[in-house]
N, C-alpha and C positions, 0 to 999 in steps of 0.2 A: 212422785206419784200424786194423783189427784183423787180426792174423795168427795162424795156427796153424803153428808152426815146430819142426823138430827143432833140436838144438843145432848140428849141422853147417850146416843151412840158415840159422840165425841168423848164424853166423860169416860165411858168404858174403854175407849181406844187410846186414852192418853199415854200409857206406857209404850205403845207401838208407834206413835206419831213422831216424825223426825223434822228437825228444822229444815225449812225450804219446801215442805209439802204444801200443796194447795188444797183448800177446802171450800166447798159450797155448803154453808151451814143453815139449817132450818130448825125452828123451835123458839123457845123463849130465852131472851137475854135481858139484862138489866143495865140501864145507863147509870153512871155515877162519875162525877168529876170532882174537882178539888174540894168544893164546899161540902158535898155529900160525904166524901171520904173523911174529912175532918170531923164531921158530926158522928159518923159511925164509929170512928176510932175513939172519940171522947166517950161515947156511950159504953163501948167495950172496956175501956180503961176503968170506968166506974162500976163495972159489972151490971150495967143496966140493959134492958131489953132493946134490941135493935129492931127497927120496923120491918125488916125482911129477914127471912131465914137465909143465912149465907151458905149453908151446906149445899154443895154441888151446883152453885150458881156460876154463871158466866157474866162478867162485868165488862161493859163496853164504855170506854172513856169518851163520852159524847154528851154534848148539851144540845139537844135537838131544837131546831127552829120551829115556830108554830106552823101547823098544817094549813095549807090552802083549802078552800072548800072542796069536799069530795076526796080528799087525800088523808091517809092515816097519819102522816108526819111531814114536817118540812125537811129541809136539808139536814142531814145527820152524819156529817163526817167526823172522823176521829180527832181527838185532841192529843197533844204530846204526852205520852205515857210517863215520862220521867217526872212529871209534876205529881204523880201519885206514888212515886217510889217509897217515900217515907212511911206510907200507910199500907203498902202492899203486903209485906211479910205478915203483918197482923191479920189482915183479911184472909190470906191464904191459910193461916193457922186455924181460922174459924170455919174453913171448909170451901172457900171459893176455889173453883177448879180451873178457871181460865180467865184471862184478861185480854181485851181487844183494844188496840190503840195504834199509835204510830211512833216510830223512832226507837232507839236502843234503851235498855234498862240498866240500872246500876248493878254492881257486883253483888250487893246484898239481895236484890230481887232475884237475880239468877240463882243464887244459893238457895233461896226460899222456894223457888220453883222446883228445884231438885228435891229438897227436903220434904215438901208437901205434895209431891207428885202432881204438879199443875203445869199448864201451858201458858205461853204468851203468844198471842196471835196478832198480826198486823193487817191493817187494811190501808189502801192507798189514800193519802191525804189529797184534798182538792176535788174529790168526787162525791161529795155529800148529797148532791141531787140524785145521782145514780144510785147510791146506797139507799136513799129514801124509797126508791121504787121496790126495794127488797123487803121493806117493812109493811106487813099486812095489818097490824094494829099497834096502837100505842096508848098506854094509860099511865097516869101518875100513880105511884104506889107509896111514896114517902117524901117528906120534906117539900111539900108543894109550894111553900113560901119561897123556895129558892128559884122558882121559875124554871128556866132551861137547865139549871143545875140540880133540879129535883131528881129523884130516882124514878125512872120510867121503866115499865115492863114493855118490851117490844116482842111482837111475834114476827119472826123473820122467815123468809123462804129464799134459799139459794144465795145467801149472803156471802160474798167472796172474801176469803181471808187466807193468809199464809202463816204457817207455823214459824214463828221467829225464834223462839227459845223452847227447847223440849226438856224432858225430865232427865235426859242423859248428859246435859251440858251443851248440846248443840245450839248454836246461836248464829243466825244469819248476819249479825252485826259484828262478829268476831274480827273480821279483817279490818273493819273501820276503827277498831279500838287500838290497833297496833300503831306505834309511832311512825309517822311518815319519814321517808328517807329524804335527805336534802340533796339537791343537785349541786355539784361542784362547778363553780364558774357560771351558773345559770340563773 
């Protein structure tokens, strides 16, 4: 099934969405990559204030390129999500409701998605210039010293994503994780 949803509608619909469903997402999302995740986690472990409220947020694993004149953002394709796996359960426990990236996730992240009733969405890698056309505004909101790895608030419209892992354990990557069969004599 295909959906056109705002970010708040997506959050309300999380229990109903299934792996493999396609979404055109509109609203506010936040970028964060490795360095930002590491800083957020360190602050949370010290019980210090995090620069953005994580409750009901959607995190996009992306380090956007600088915008050309007249554009909201430069190329903004997804980065490999597995690099954030060690931090994801903690962020989900603090209220993050969805993550957007590319590639499969660890068993620990899949368990945390079920436990915290959250989603993992994927977008196609290699189409960062096309995805940039779906970004209507971009502003740095935290860790600006990290450059492209700072946390940016993006206002998106009709941003294409696929539910990769749902709250019921559905996972579009499940077939990939099984052991391949070997061909005899081949």
